[in-house]
Backbone bond lengths (Angstrom), bond angles and torsions (degrees), N, CA, C in turn:
res aa  C-N    CA-C-N  psi(-1)  N-CA   C-N-CA  omega(-1)  CA-C   N-CA-C  phi
1 M - - - 1.458 - - 1.539 108.45 -
2 T 1.314 116.80 136.20 1.460 121.93 179.38 1.523 109.77 -68.97
3 R 1.328 115.73 127.88 1.466 122.23 -178.89 1.532 108.57 -102.36
4 I 1.330 115.28 115.92 1.464 120.43 -179.94 1.527 108.44 -111.84
5 G 1.323 115.93 122.75 1.451 120.82 177.51 1.514 110.98 -78.78
6 V 1.310 115.61 147.08 1.469 122.26 170.38 1.528 105.34 -121.38
7 L 1.325 116.39 115.21 1.450 120.29 178.88 1.521 107.84 -59.10
8 A 1.319 117.10 113.72 1.468 122.23 -169.56 1.524 111.27 -104.24
9 L 1.317 116.12 49.94 1.457 120.97 177.41 1.528 111.38 -102.59
10 Q 1.322 116.78 -25.37 1.463 122.47 -176.23 1.522 107.49 -171.72
11 G 1.322 118.10 155.34 1.462 121.08 171.53 1.517 114.29 99.55
12 D 1.347 114.75 -168.75 1.464 123.88 -173.25 1.525 112.24 -81.25
13 V 1.302 117.49 63.81 1.463 121.49 -176.49 1.525 110.82 -61.82
14 R 1.329 117.76 -50.85 1.476 121.07 -176.98 1.521 112.05 -61.38
15 E 1.317 116.89 -39.26 1.461 120.45 -178.41 1.528 111.01 -66.00
16 H 1.332 116.79 -40.93 1.467 119.54 175.39 1.522 110.73 -64.78
17 E 1.324 116.87 -41.75 1.467 120.39 178.56 1.525 110.92 -59.44
18 A 1.333 117.51 -41.67 1.465 120.97 -179.53 1.524 110.95 -62.47
19 A 1.332 117.33 -40.81 1.472 120.42 178.12 1.518 110.44 -63.45
20 L 1.331 117.07 -41.30 1.464 120.56 179.72 1.524 111.48 -64.28
21 V 1.319 116.71 -41.70 1.465 120.93 178.65 1.532 110.01 -61.97
22 R 1.341 116.88 -42.93 1.473 120.07 178.80 1.527 110.86 -58.54
23 L 1.325 117.40 -30.11 1.469 122.08 -177.84 1.532 112.90 -91.61
24 G 1.325 117.30 2.22 1.455 121.05 177.34 1.520 114.72 83.37
25 A 1.337 117.48 13.28 1.465 121.29 176.47 1.523 109.15 -95.43
26 K 1.318 115.67 160.36 1.463 120.73 177.56 1.527 108.92 -100.73
27 P 1.342 117.68 114.64 1.466 119.55 176.73 1.526 111.52 -76.56
28 V 1.333 115.70 142.66 1.460 122.71 178.52 1.520 107.51 -131.98
29 R 1.326 116.91 120.92 1.466 119.59 176.62 1.524 109.28 -72.56
30 V 1.335 115.20 130.54 1.462 120.43 -176.49 1.525 109.79 -113.24
31 R 1.345 114.37 116.19 1.470 122.44 173.23 1.528 111.13 -132.68
32 R 1.332 116.30 -10.30 1.464 121.93 -176.34 1.526 109.98 -131.31
33 R 1.332 114.83 159.06 1.470 120.05 178.34 1.520 111.96 -57.64
34 S 1.328 116.56 -42.99 1.466 119.52 -177.94 1.523 110.93 -60.34
35 E 1.321 117.53 -37.18 1.469 120.92 177.60 1.524 110.00 -68.63
36 L 1.327 116.80 -41.47 1.462 121.16 178.05 1.527 110.72 -60.22
37 E 1.315 116.59 -41.31 1.466 120.51 -177.84 1.521 112.58 -69.27
38 S 1.347 118.17 -16.95 1.460 121.34 -174.29 1.526 114.20 -92.92
39 V 1.350 118.23 0.20 1.462 119.79 -172.33 1.528 112.36 -107.53
40 D 1.353 113.94 156.96 1.467 122.45 179.54 1.524 112.14 -96.10
41 G 1.320 117.00 -10.25 1.456 124.08 179.49 1.512 107.74 -166.63
42 I 1.345 116.73 169.10 1.469 118.93 -179.58 1.514 111.17 -147.55
43 I 1.337 114.65 150.09 1.463 123.18 174.48 1.521 108.10 -114.79
44 I 1.334 115.46 132.63 1.463 121.49 171.92 1.525 105.80 -106.94
45 P 1.339 117.24 103.90 1.461 120.48 -175.38 1.530 112.47 -70.11
46 G 1.326 113.84 173.78 1.452 120.59 173.51 1.515 110.62 -69.36
47 G 1.285 115.25 -173.77 1.458 122.85 -175.94 1.509 106.92 141.81
48 E 1.311 116.83 -130.32 1.461 121.18 178.33 1.522 106.73 -128.25
49 S 1.327 116.66 120.35 1.468 120.59 -169.14 1.526 113.36 -61.38
50 T 1.319 118.43 -36.72 1.466 118.64 179.40 1.524 110.64 -68.78
51 T 1.322 116.95 -34.80 1.463 120.92 177.20 1.531 110.43 -68.68
52 I 1.331 117.07 -42.27 1.464 120.03 178.04 1.528 109.63 -60.17
53 D 1.340 117.07 -44.89 1.459 121.41 177.62 1.535 110.26 -56.84
54 T 1.326 116.37 -48.43 1.468 121.25 -179.21 1.528 111.21 -62.10
55 L 1.328 117.05 -44.57 1.466 120.38 -178.40 1.530 111.78 -68.82
56 L 1.321 117.56 -38.00 1.467 119.43 176.11 1.526 110.75 -58.10
57 R 1.324 115.89 -40.69 1.472 119.28 178.95 1.528 110.49 -70.30
58 A 1.337 117.03 -43.26 1.469 120.94 -178.35 1.532 111.40 -62.00
59 F 1.329 116.94 -36.18 1.464 121.56 -179.93 1.536 111.78 -88.72
60 D 1.333 116.91 6.61 1.468 123.24 -179.55 1.528 111.20 55.28
61 L 1.339 115.45 42.45 1.465 121.33 -179.46 1.523 112.82 -111.89
62 F 1.329 118.03 -15.07 1.463 119.50 -172.68 1.533 111.14 -57.22
63 D 1.317 117.58 -58.45 1.463 120.72 -176.62 1.532 112.71 -66.67
64 P 1.338 119.40 -43.44 1.471 118.19 177.14 1.533 112.70 -61.37
65 L 1.347 117.02 -39.52 1.464 120.30 178.75 1.526 109.78 -65.57
66 R 1.299 116.92 -45.40 1.470 120.63 179.55 1.531 110.48 -59.89
67 R 1.317 117.07 -44.94 1.469 120.17 179.46 1.527 111.69 -60.65
68 R 1.331 116.97 -44.26 1.478 119.84 -179.44 1.521 110.93 -64.87
69 I 1.333 117.21 -42.04 1.470 119.74 179.32 1.525 109.81 -63.67
70 M 1.318 117.12 -45.97 1.469 120.59 -179.12 1.533 111.77 -65.92
71 A 1.335 116.71 -23.83 1.465 121.18 176.99 1.527 112.13 -84.36
72 G 1.349 117.24 -0.88 1.457 120.30 174.55 1.509 116.80 114.20
73 L 1.326 119.10 5.18 1.471 120.37 179.21 1.527 109.42 -60.84
74 P 1.349 119.25 120.50 1.459 120.44 176.45 1.533 110.42 -58.64
75 T 1.336 115.77 131.78 1.462 121.64 -170.68 1.515 110.16 -137.94
76 L 1.334 115.32 140.45 1.462 122.63 172.79 1.513 107.47 -125.49
77 G 1.329 116.82 127.86 1.453 121.83 173.36 1.513 109.36 -118.19
78 T 1.336 116.57 127.89 1.464 120.58 179.19 1.523 109.61 -114.65
79 C 1.319 116.40 134.72 1.466 125.06 178.80 1.536 110.05 54.38
80 A 1.312 119.93 -106.88 1.467 120.34 177.43 1.527 110.92 -60.88
81 G 1.332 116.67 -27.96 1.458 120.53 174.92 1.520 111.78 -63.56
82 M 1.341 117.17 -32.47 1.464 120.82 174.40 1.524 109.70 -63.16
83 I 1.317 116.35 -43.69 1.470 120.45 178.99 1.523 109.52 -60.96
84 M 1.331 116.77 -42.55 1.465 120.62 -179.15 1.527 112.29 -64.00
85 L 1.328 118.17 -27.37 1.461 121.11 -178.83 1.526 113.34 -87.23
86 A 1.325 117.91 -12.09 1.464 121.91 -177.31 1.524 111.79 -72.31
87 T 1.331 114.94 159.83 1.467 119.75 172.18 1.518 110.98 -87.66
88 D 1.343 117.13 -29.04 1.470 121.59 -178.28 1.518 110.58 -138.60
89 I 1.349 115.30 149.22 1.465 121.95 -178.62 1.523 109.20 -126.88
90 I 1.317 116.05 137.06 1.463 121.95 167.67 1.528 105.89 -103.01
91 G 1.315 117.05 127.55 1.461 120.82 -179.76 1.515 113.40 90.10
92 G 1.313 117.79 12.21 1.460 120.96 176.36 1.523 110.35 -76.45
93 I 1.318 116.04 173.63 1.460 119.75 177.78 1.529 108.84 -102.52
94 D 1.316 116.37 160.94 1.460 120.63 179.16 1.522 110.47 -56.22
95 G 1.327 115.43 131.26 1.453 120.78 177.31 1.515 114.80 84.38
96 Q 1.326 118.19 -3.68 1.471 120.18 179.89 1.523 109.79 -67.01
97 R 1.324 116.35 130.97 1.452 121.96 -179.63 1.522 110.91 -109.21
98 T 1.325 114.77 153.51 1.465 120.93 173.64 1.512 108.41 -126.06
99 L 1.309 115.48 168.69 1.461 121.44 179.65 1.528 112.01 -83.55
100 G 1.338 117.55 -18.67 1.460 121.83 173.00 1.513 115.86 66.50
101 A 1.320 118.20 32.08 1.461 121.24 -175.20 1.522 113.81 -84.67
102 I 1.328 117.81 -22.50 1.466 121.53 179.66 1.520 107.66 -122.74
103 D 1.313 115.87 127.45 1.462 121.86 -176.70 1.528 109.19 -76.34
104 M 1.335 114.46 81.36 1.465 121.10 -177.48 1.523 109.66 -150.88
105 T 1.323 114.09 160.22 1.463 121.94 172.06 1.517 107.06 -112.13
106 V 1.336 116.50 127.64 1.464 120.89 178.59 1.525 109.57 -115.49
107 R 1.318 114.51 151.08 1.462 121.44 176.06 1.528 107.83 -104.32
108 R 1.347 116.35 117.03 1.462 120.91 176.68 1.524 109.90 -63.55
109 N 1.319 116.53 144.71 1.467 123.61 175.47 1.523 112.20 50.30
110 A 1.326 117.62 36.96 1.462 122.07 -177.11 1.531 112.34 -62.48
111 F 1.322 116.39 -30.96 1.457 120.25 -177.87 1.529 112.67 -86.26
112 G 1.327 117.12 -0.42 1.454 120.39 177.85 1.514 112.32 105.44
113 R 1.321 114.14 -167.04 1.459 121.72 -176.42 1.525 110.96 -78.03
114 Q 1.316 115.59 177.14 1.469 121.83 -179.83 1.531 111.72 -52.17
115 V 1.325 116.93 -40.89 1.471 120.52 -178.18 1.522 111.97 -67.76
116 D 1.332 117.66 -15.06 1.462 121.74 178.78 1.522 112.39 -92.66
117 S 1.319 117.60 9.31 1.466 121.01 178.86 1.517 109.56 -57.78
118 S 1.347 116.16 148.75 1.462 118.91 -175.97 1.518 111.16 -151.38
119 E 1.318 114.48 163.08 1.449 122.58 173.40 1.518 107.05 -121.12
120 V 1.320 116.85 133.73 1.469 121.57 -178.28 1.522 109.68 -140.43
121 E 1.319 114.75 165.31 1.459 121.59 172.00 1.527 107.66 -100.47
122 L 1.321 115.38 125.14 1.460 122.42 177.98 1.519 109.19 -107.34
123 T 1.316 115.42 169.26 1.458 120.60 166.57 1.517 107.49 -104.50
124 W 1.339 115.96 123.11 1.459 121.68 175.59 1.526 105.72 -80.73
125 I 1.305 116.64 103.73 1.458 122.91 -169.60 1.531 113.66 -57.86
126 P 1.349 120.69 -39.07 1.470 118.81 -177.83 1.531 115.00 -54.32
127 D 1.343 117.77 -34.71 1.471 118.36 179.12 1.531 113.15 -124.93
128 G 1.334 117.66 1.40 1.463 121.40 176.49 1.521 115.10 74.97
129 S 1.319 117.62 9.32 1.462 120.27 -177.33 1.533 111.61 -91.17
130 A 1.324 114.99 164.03 1.466 120.94 178.94 1.526 109.80 -75.23
131 M 1.334 114.56 149.06 1.464 120.75 177.27 1.525 107.53 -142.67
132 H 1.323 116.36 128.23 1.460 122.02 176.62 1.528 108.26 -80.49
133 A 1.337 116.72 134.09 1.463 120.25 -177.18 1.524 110.64 -135.88
134 T 1.333 115.54 140.49 1.455 122.88 177.39 1.523 109.00 -114.24
135 F 1.337 115.40 125.01 1.465 122.20 179.92 1.522 109.09 -110.00
136 I 1.331 116.95 127.93 1.463 122.62 178.53 1.527 107.00 -130.55
137 R 1.337 117.01 107.17 1.475 121.43 -176.89 1.526 110.75 45.53
138 A 1.305 116.40 44.68 1.456 122.31 -167.84 1.528 113.54 -84.28
139 P 1.337 115.24 153.31 1.461 120.55 170.78 1.534 109.49 -83.99
140 W 1.305 116.43 172.57 1.455 120.97 163.36 1.514 107.92 -141.66
141 V 1.325 115.86 168.33 1.458 121.32 -177.35 1.521 108.53 -89.85
142 E 1.320 116.05 118.39 1.469 121.84 178.19 1.522 111.41 -80.40
143 S 1.321 116.73 -42.20 1.465 120.54 -179.79 1.521 108.19 -154.41
144 W 1.330 115.10 159.04 1.450 120.50 -178.20 1.521 109.12 -151.40
145 A 1.315 115.17 156.43 1.458 121.85 -177.88 1.520 110.68 -87.71
146 D 1.325 115.34 164.83 1.458 120.31 169.96 1.523 107.04 -56.85
147 G 1.300 116.23 143.65 1.460 119.68 -178.65 1.517 113.02 95.99
148 V 1.336 117.62 -10.30 1.465 121.31 174.39 1.531 106.71 -95.56
149 E 1.326 115.76 120.80 1.459 121.90 -179.11 1.529 109.55 -89.80
150 V 1.325 116.68 126.96 1.468 121.29 175.68 1.525 107.93 -83.27
151 L 1.335 115.58 123.49 1.467 121.84 -178.39 1.525 112.93 -99.47
152 A 1.355 117.78 -27.60 1.464 120.42 -179.61 1.523 109.81 -158.51
153 K 1.351 113.72 146.86 1.461 121.80 174.08 1.520 107.72 -126.58
154 D 1.319 115.75 152.11 1.462 121.97 178.26 1.527 107.90 -104.04
155 E 1.318 116.23 98.13 1.467 120.98 -178.79 1.526 111.61 -66.09
156 A 1.334 117.89 -26.06 1.469 121.38 178.38 1.530 111.34 -66.69
157 H 1.322 116.89 -19.38 1.467 122.11 178.86 1.522 109.79 -120.32
158 G 1.324 116.55 47.05 1.455 121.98 172.95 1.515 115.53 70.19
159 G 1.318 116.76 24.50 1.458 119.84 179.04 1.518 113.88 79.32
160 A 1.338 116.59 24.35 1.469 120.58 179.56 1.523 110.43 -57.61
161 V 1.329 116.33 136.19 1.468 121.76 177.67 1.526 108.19 -77.47
162 V 1.350 115.93 123.19 1.463 120.84 -172.73 1.524 114.13 -126.38
163 A 1.329 117.33 1.21 1.469 120.87 174.13 1.522 108.11 -153.87
164 V 1.333 115.20 133.53 1.464 121.02 -177.90 1.521 109.94 -143.36
165 R 1.330 113.58 165.40 1.469 120.05 174.18 1.526 107.93 -145.30
166 Q 1.316 115.12 138.35 1.454 120.89 169.90 1.521 107.26 -137.22
167 G 1.320 116.03 112.78 1.467 120.39 -179.24 1.513 111.60 58.08
168 N 1.328 116.32 -119.23 1.460 122.46 -176.39 1.531 113.54 -86.67
169 A 1.343 118.42 -0.78 1.471 121.15 -173.98 1.527 111.14 -113.30
170 I 1.334 114.75 133.51 1.457 123.88 178.78 1.517 107.16 -122.47
171 A 1.329 117.58 141.24 1.466 119.97 177.63 1.520 109.59 -140.95
172 T 1.336 115.39 139.31 1.461 121.36 174.93 1.522 109.43 -128.14
173 S 1.337 116.04 144.13 1.458 121.71 173.24 1.519 110.52 -74.06
174 F 1.307 115.62 -28.80 1.461 122.28 -172.69 1.528 110.93 -95.49
175 H 1.323 113.81 165.88 1.465 121.89 -177.82 1.531 109.29 -93.71
176 C 1.327 116.04 82.87 1.470 120.46 -179.17 1.524 112.08 -64.39
177 E 1.316 117.29 -19.59 1.465 121.06 -177.15 1.524 113.68 -74.43
178 I 1.339 118.08 -14.43 1.470 118.60 -177.93 1.525 112.26 -100.21
179 S 1.324 116.32 12.85 1.463 120.19 173.17 1.519 108.19 -115.09
180 D 1.302 116.23 173.49 1.468 120.55 175.97 1.526 110.84 -93.59
181 D 1.326 117.20 7.11 1.457 122.87 179.98 1.529 107.79 -90.99
182 D 1.305 116.48 110.59 1.466 121.20 -173.04 1.527 113.74 -99.07
183 R 1.347 118.80 16.56 1.469 119.87 -175.27 1.530 113.22 -61.70
184 V 1.317 117.44 -38.62 1.473 119.60 -179.09 1.529 109.79 -68.02
185 H 1.321 115.86 -46.18 1.467 119.50 177.92 1.535 110.92 -63.68
186 A 1.337 117.17 -36.88 1.472 121.11 179.27 1.527 110.27 -62.91
187 L 1.321 117.62 -37.18 1.457 121.45 176.92 1.535 110.21 -61.42
188 L 1.333 116.74 -43.93 1.464 120.76 177.25 1.522 111.87 -63.22
189 V 1.329 116.08 -47.41 1.477 120.31 -178.35 1.525 110.04 -61.03
190 A 1.340 117.29 -40.39 1.467 120.66 178.65 1.527 111.16 -63.29
191 L 1.327 117.38 -40.01 1.464 120.62 177.33 1.531 111.54 -64.24
192 A 1.322 116.00 -35.21 1.467 121.57 -175.18 1.518 113.30 -83.65
193 A 1.323 116.29 -19.77 1.492 120.11 -174.38 1.521 111.62 -70.02
């Protein structure tokens, strides 16, 4: 059975686990190196990107996680997880680090404050179908390099890029874990299988 880690430092851990179970994968909460080493893929949930950065360092997971991702570990980052996977951040704080897995620049809190949270219908570009998405203080992709595949844009916000993939890493601005649409998680599980 494919073992997918969910970084269990902050965010919607249970919701991601439920999506993985629906897809027949085994979720593993990751807080230690030994747990990280035991998984076939990993999810970096939403939350607050500066806090995730701080906690990764406090738990001595930042460098081991970065090494595994750069070595090909299939990875999904949602909302703040997208920020953690970027190479560059607009609106970050001094000293904030990222894992640098996707060659893109993201804008923190691009959709506004918590009160500006929204739900929209996107087009999932790989198959052209509709996808319901929830944005909560979400980032968006300002720019990206060749080799980064755009998976979804938010036409309600001027065509903002809100889902991307580069190699083994997938990132979404929205919280795919709080819907019953498992396509994003299925993409991760397929990469990890």
